[in-house]
C-alpha positions, -999 to +999 in steps of 0.1 A: +261-203-554+238-213-525+243-236-496+207-250-499+196-281-519+179-269-551+151-286-569+147-292-607+135-265-631+098-270-637+101-260-674+131-283-681+122-308-709+135-344-708+142-367-737+130-398-719+102-389-694+103-408-661+079-437-657+052-437-629+067-469-617+100-451-609+082-430-583+068-461-564+095-478-543+096-516-539+085-514-503+055-491-509+022-504-495+004-495-527+021-525-543+005-548-518-030-533-526-024-539-563-013-575-560-039-584-534-069-570-554-056-586-586-054-620-568-090-620-558-117-638-579-140-608-580-168-624-600-168-652-574-174-627-546-203-611-565-187-581-583-200-575-618-169-581-640-188-584-674-195-549-688-229-540-704-231-544-742-245-509-747-237-475-732-205-461-719-181-487-705-179-489-667-148-489-645-135-524-637-144-534-601-107-541-594-099-504-602-126-491-579-117-515-551-081-505-552-091-468-549-112-476-518-086-497-501-059-471-507-082-444-494-091-462-462-055-472-456-045-435-459-073-418-439-091-406-471-127-417-465-147-391-484-157-400-520-151-363-530-116-364-516-109-398-533-119-381-566-094-353-560-066-377-549-071-398-580-062-368-602-032-355-582-017-384-561+011-402-579+005-434-559-031-435-571-021-426-606+002-457-606-024-479-589-053-469-612-036-463-645-044-426-643-081-432-642-101-405-624-137-416-617-161-389-603-173-390-567-208-402-576-193-432-594-171-439-564-200-437-540-223-459-562-196-486-564-196-490-526-234-488-524-240-514-552-213-539-540-219-539-503-219-577-498-190-584-521-168-557-504-175-574-470-163-607-485-130-591-496-122-585-460-127-623-453-104-632-482-075-613-466-081-632-434-078-664-454-043-653-466-033-647-430-046-682-421-025-698-449+005-681-433-004-701-401-008-669-380-038-683-361-023-715-349-031-708-312-068-706-320-073-680-292-092-648-298-104-619-277-138-603-282-150-568-275-173-541-288-170-504-293-195-477-301-192-456-333-212-425-340-237-425-369-246-397-392-277-392-371-275-364-346-287-370-310-314-343-315-329-364-343-331-396-323-362-401-302-373-424-274-404-422-253-385-406-225-370-380-248-404-372-263-419-368-228-392-345-217-394-324-249-432-320-246-429-310-209-403-284-218-426-270-245-455-268-221-434-249-197-423-225-224-458-219-237-471-212-201-442-187-196-450-169-229-487-167-219-478-152-186-457-126-204-486-118-227-509-114-198-485-091-180-480-070-211-518-066-215-521-052-180-499-023-188-515+011-195-498+012-229-495-024-239-468-032-265-484-047-295-451-058-311-441-077-280-474-095-279-473-104-315-437-117-311-447-139-281-478-152-300-455-161-330-433-181-306-463-199-291-475-207-327-442-223-335-442-243-303-477-257-311-464-268-345-435-285-328-460-303-305-479-315-336-447-328-351-436-346-320-471-362-317-466-376-352-432-389-343-448-406-312-472-425-334-443-437-355-424-445-324-451-468-311-449-489-343-412-497-338-402-529-319-377-511-295-397-479-291-370-458-306-367-439-339-339-421-357-349-396-385-316-393-404-303-429-402-333-451-395-311-480-383-289-461-358-298-463-321-290-445-289-260-461-273-246-459-238-209-448-240-183-434-218-192-398-211-223-387-230-244-412-249-242-413-287-265-423-315-246-449-335-237-485-339-221-512-318-191-527-336-180-562-324-146-577-332-128-609-326-090-603-325-062-628-326-043-626-293-009-632-308-008-609-338-037-585-331-054-591-364-091-587-367-104-622-376-141-614-376-163-584-371-200-575-369-219-542-369-251-542-349-275-515-336-280-534-303-267-513-275-254-541-252-230-570-258-249-597-240-263-613-272-232-610-293-208-637-279-220-668-299-224-649-332-189-633-332-172-665-318-187-687-344-176-663-372-141-663-358-141-701-356-152-704-392-127-678-404-097-696-391-111-730-398-104-748-365-123-775-346-120-759-312-116-722-303-108-704-271-125-670-265-120-644-238-144-615-232-154-591-204-184-592-180-206-574-205-209-606-225-221-627-196-252-646-208-259-682-198-276-691-231-248-676-251-221-694-231-241-727-235-244-721-273-206-716-275-200-748-255-222-767-279-201-753-308-168-765-291-158-729-281-142-726-247-152-693-231-131-674-206-155-650-190-158-635-155-192-640-139-214-610-132-222-605-095-258-593-095-271-611-064-300-591-048-292-609-015-256-596-015-270-561-020-290-566+012-259-577+031-269-614+030-250-644+017-249-646-021-254-677-042-216-681-046-214-687-008-233-720-014-212-748-027-229-772-052-222-809-047-228-826-081-225-861-068-254-856-044-272-828-064-273-807-033-260-773-021-239-769+011-247-737+029-223-714+049-238-730+081-227-765+070-263-777+062-275-792+029-301-777+007-317-806-012-336-807-045-373-800-042-389-794-076-383-782-112-400-752-127-398-728-157-388-692-156-384-670-187-383-701-208-355-717-188-358-750-168-349-741-132-343-766-103-351-754-068-333-763-036-337-755+001-330-769+035-355-777+063-329-767+090-330-730+082-354-722+111-329-735+138-297-721+121-276-697+142-266-675+112-301-674+095-302-636+099-272-634+076-288-657+050-324-649+045-354-630+059-378-657+048-387-691+064-358-708+045-332-699+019-342-711-015-316-716-043-322-718-080-301-737-105-304-736-143-304-771-159-272-761-178-255-743-150-226-768-150-215-751-183-214-718-165-195-733-135-169-747-159-165-713-176-160-697-141-135-723-131-115-717-163-111-680-157-103-685-120-075-709-129-061-686-156-070-650-145-041-637-167-063-642-197-082-610-188-050-590-191-044-606-225-079-596-235-073-560-225-040-558-243-053-575-274-088-564-284-085-527-273-055-522-296-073-524-329-101-500-317-075-475-305-057-478-339-089-473-359-101-443-338-068-425-332-042-434-359-067-440-387-090-412-376-121-433-378-146-422-350-179-421-369-196-436-399-203-416-431-229-438-446-264-446-435-284-478-427-269-510-412-261-525-446-239-496-458-224-490-424-213-527-423-196-522-457-178-491-445-166-510-414-153-539-436-131-515-455-117-501-423-110-536-410-093-546-442-072-515-441-062-522-405-053-558-412-032-548-443-013-522-422-008-546-394+006-573-417+029-548-435+043-537-401+048-573-390+064-590-420+071-563-445+059-555-480+081-581-498+071-610-476+034-601-478+036-598-516+052-633-517+025-647-495-003-632-516+012-644-549+018-679-535 
């Protein structure tokens, strides 16, 4: 007799074999996946649910979709690993009825149903909306960089090409000097000379290759080219830069659910505010939405577009005044008087409207005062004859946004505690730091699966499996 717990005998036969369902507890997340996918109108989303008349029957889209959602929920992203898990994982056996598609079939399903898979993510947000989880209509927006399949050495810009060609020229000159030194010896080493000439030959071939890339580079709009994943771009990131994509998310500030997301290969956030905000507004179906974001999103035209769409933006203004950099008064030191359409300067004088012009497609109004020449603090204000102030025709919208954030500065803390949580979960807990597919279309599909898995996990943690099953079935 032993004091340890003993397992069953592997060779022991049973009269009534246990069912697969006996191994799946009632609170297992796999039951949520099963019910959720079965509740979706797959044909309405674009999945092909009618099999071909001839040939071997295909797997049903629901079966393949369940496999993918389970994999992304459990940090199994590789199609080859999904193939293995389908044959040995009891939860997947239960979920898929013991079907075991091969990795190529699994990969093709994601490739051929890119748009439909992205719509599945939207359907889950609609379930959350029916549970009245977005009643506050307040979201936080942020972006994060994710690595692409493309290595940095296979991404080229004009600056990179120039540096690489300069390095090659230096190497060639060094090898030529070594050949010349070897030839001056009384007994020159033929093998060393041949080895150096071989290196020079390889470098010349590299020059020819880089010159070909430079021609292709000139034909691209942003003067950048990636050889492995053509849609990926060089991104500025904390620490070393990466080649990848910029993922934008709109996150509900109360429950930290990702309401909307967008994958872009634009390295900055300045042109993303309107697009992501409108997607979030449409997803939760509200007439008015409040949005908070950081300084990286500050763009006058984007803020104006949000205002036109009845989206209230809470966004700190960027302080980029060239006069402040020189130690002079900045524009914020001049107070606009809307009733008089004038600016009051730090010296108590008024800068009045002079004329309207156009700058970079924007209508700009110009103001200045005639009293600058006799002002006692002119040296702190301008080095010119008078201080000129420019005002965009829609600057009142920007002033309103600045007033809102000044009155409620705590919203920036809410943003930080809200929108950075999902990215941290995706990258740390779910182990998702880089894309496995190529091109923007397929990368967007991959991201949608991760967002769906995150939202599922978040809802299970919040309300539990039983309550979520009831909500889906309702």
